[in-house]
N, C-alpha and C positions, 0 to 999 in steps of 0.2 A: 504493500500500500504506500509506503514511503517513496519507493522508486517511481511509482506511477504519478504521484502528486507533485514531485519536485519540479518537473518541467512546466507545470501549469502556471505557477505563480509568476515567473518572469513574463510570460505571454500575456497574462491578465493585467499585470502591472503596465506593460507596454501599451496595451489597448486602452487602458484607463488614462494613461498619460497623453496618448494621441487624441482621445476624445476631449480631454480637458483643454488641450491646446486649441483644438478647433472651436470649442465653445468660447474660449477667451477671445478669439478673433471675432466670433459672431457677436458677443456682447459689446466688444469694442465698436464694431460697425453700427450696431443698433443705436448705441448711445452717442456716437458721433452724429448720426442722423437726427436723434432726438434733441441733442444739444444745439444743433443748428436751427432749431425752431425759434430760438430767441432772436435770430437774425432779423426777423421782420418787425420786431417790437418797436425799435426806435424809428425806422423809416415810416411805419404805419402811424405812430403818434405824430411825427413831424408832418406827414401828409394831411392828416385830419386837422391838425392845428393850423398849418399855413394855407392850405388850399381851400379847406372848408370852413375855417374860422371857428372850430369847435372849442368849447371850454373843457377844463379838466373833468368836470362832472359828466359831460357828454361822452368824452373819450373813455373814461373809466367804465361807464355803463356799456359802451360798445365793446370794449375789450373783455368785460366780464362775461358777455354772451359767449365769447370764444373759449371760455374756461368750462362751460357746461359739459362738453364731452368728457372732460377729465374727472368731473365730479361723480360720474356713474361708471368709472373705469372698472370696478370689480365685476360689473355685469358682463363685460366682454370676456373676461377670463372664465367666468362661469359658463357662458354659452360655448366657448371653445372646449372646456372640459367635458361638457355633456353632449354636444352635437358635432361629430366629425364632419368636415367639409371635404367632399371628394376623397374620403377615406383617411384624412389626416386631421388631427386635432390642433396642430400647430402650423405646419408649413403652409397649408392652403389659406388659412386666415392671414398669415404674414404676407403671402404673395398678393392676395386680393386687396388687403388694406393699403399696402404700399403702392400698388398700381393706381389705386384711387387717389392717393396723396399726390403722386406725380401729376396725374391729370388735373387735379385741383389747382396746384401751384402754377401749372402752365396756363390754365384759364385765367388766373389772377393777372397775369402779364398783359391781358387784353381788356381789363376792366378799370373803370375810374369812379363809378357811382358807389357811394358807401354802402347802400342797401345790397347791391349785387356783390360787392366785395365781402361783406360779412357772411352772406349765404355760402359763397364758395369757400371762404376760409373756414367756416363752420364744418363743411364736409371734409376738408383737409384735416381739421383738428380731430374729428371723429375717427378718421382713418389712422392718424398718428397715435391716438389714444388706444385704439384696438391693437395696433402693432406693439405698443409699449406693454399692454396688459398680457398679450400672448407671449411676448419675450420674457416677461416676469414669470409666467408659468413654466417656460423652458428652463429658466434659472432654478426655480424651486425643485422641479423634477430631477434635473441633472445634478444640482448642488447636493441634494440628499443622496443620490445614487453614488456620487463620486466623493462625497464629504469635502466639498470645496465651495460651499455656499458663501462663506466670508470672502474668499478670493474672487468669486464671480461678482459679488456686490461691489467690492472695491474696484474691480475692473470697470464696471458700469459707470460708477461715479467719476473715476479718473478720466475716462474718455468723454463723458458727458461734459465735464467741466472744461477740458481742453477745447472741445468743440464750441462751447458757450463763450469761452474767452475769445476765440478767433472770430466768432460771430459778432461779438460786441465791438471789436476793433473794426471789422469789415463794415458793419452796419453804420457806425459813426463816420467812417471815411466816405461811404457812398452818399450819405445825407449831406456831408460837408461839401462834396465836389459836384453833386448832380442836382438837377431840379427835383422837387419833391415827388412828382409823378414818376419820373424816370428812375429815381432811386428805389421807389416801391416796386416797380416792375422788374428792375434788375435783381433785387433781392428775391423776388418770387421765382425768377428763372434759376437762380443759384439753388434755392431750396428745393426745386423740382428734381435736382440731381441727387439729393441726400437719400430719399427712399430707395433709389436704385441700389445703394450699398446693402440695405436690408434684404432686398430681393435676392441679391447675390449670396448673402450669408444664409438665407433660408434654404436656398437650393443646394448649397454645397457644404455647409458647416453644421447643420442641425441634424443630429441622429434621431430618426423617428421611423417607426414601423407603421404600416397601414393598420387601421382598426375599424370596427363597425360600431353602430349605435348600441349601447348597452342600457336597456330600459331599467333593469334592476339596479344597476350602478347609478343611474340618474336619480332614482327614488332615494337611494341611500345617501347620495350627495346632498340632495335637497333637504332631507331630514337632518343631516349633520349641520347644514347651513342654518336651518331654522333654529336648531338648538344653540348655535353660536350667537345668533342675534338676541337670544334671551339671556345671555350672560352679561352681567354688569361690567365685567372687566373690559369687554370689547368697547362699550360706550365710553368708559373712562379713558381708554387709549385714544379713541376717536376725538374726544373733547380735548385731550392734551395736545394732540397734533394740530387741531384747529387753532387753539390758543397760541401754540408755539410759533405758528407761521402767520398769525393774524397781524398784519402790519400795513393798514390801508394807506399810510402816508409815504410809503417807500416805493411807490410805483409811478403812476401818472402825475400825482401832485408834485412829487419830488422832481420829475422831469421838467415840469413847468417852472418850478423854482430855479432849477439850474439854468434853464434857457432864458427866462425873462428877468429874474432878479439877480442871479449871480453872473449872468452873461457868459456862461461857458460856451465854447464852440461845440458843434455837434461831434467833431472828432474827439474832443477831450471827454465828452460824456461817454462816448464809446470806450475810451481808454479806462475810465473809471469802472465800467462793467468788466473789462479785462482784469483790472487790478483786484476786484472783488473775487474773481475766480482763482487768483493765486493762492488764497487761503484754502480753497477746496483741493487744489493740487497738492499743497503741502500736507494736508491731512491724509490724502490717499497715499502719498509717498511715504509718510511716517507709519502708516497703518501696519504693514507687514512686519517690519523689524522691531517696532516698539509697542503697538497697541493690540496686536493680535493675541498676545499672551494675557492681556487684562481680562478679568472677569467681566461678563456682559453688563452687570449692574454698575460696576465702577466706570466702565466706558460710557454708559448712558449718563451717569451723574456728571462726569467730566464734560461731556458734550453739552448737556443742558446748562451747566454753569457758565461755560464759555459763551454759548449762544444767547444767554440772558444778559450777561454783564456787558459784552461788547456793543450791542445796539444802544444801550443806555448812554 
């Protein structure tokens, strides 16, 4: 028995290592694409402010609509879990969602009316949110299987932040150098390229076998989900996350203050977004050598303390 099992371990280890590497590349591509979503923020704010003369309240309400697809993000993952599309629970959803996102951003390059823009951007936001939710499901499944959940999450945030930093610089430069409408359309054209990275990753880097609809499994999942929603701990965590990220003055109102009161150039505003991302990069870089060994509770307490004190 010993002789039979000895050759198996290196092969299994090699297979797991290869799978981990492929998934690290996949999560990098997904979050480069997702991080680039912030590219349109500054050009859109500038376009609505300069061309349409909108106030901070109007722009905030407009942008809030685009956040709605992200507020129901768990639903997309649940549908993906329960209902395979063309035999796959992950790949098919990733391919379809990102194809829709590409089409949506290309269509934005032809639009100027705010009502039309928000409709098409909403569709693109839905597609991106679906892609993000399904990618998260890929992470959970494979992170548990390979015992690499922390590594995968760190990879996600690392590349998300790198992409967001580049997007902040690029968005500021485009607004600074181009007319508002041209800047908005240029950004939309660039953003149409990002979902293509996820399409490539879904095709070649995600390990998934075909499956069929499992009615009993669907019933079991819905029962477990119903039980989870009745647990007070879930709502306490949801309330904490809401309060931790609730900062209404640090988005559109701050943009108006920097533009009108502080007289910052659009390029410098973009640079400030880049600078803010440097902290995220530092945290991701320090995670593996220093923070991975910390107990989860200590890491959470440290993160909460830093995240509370610095905004003050």
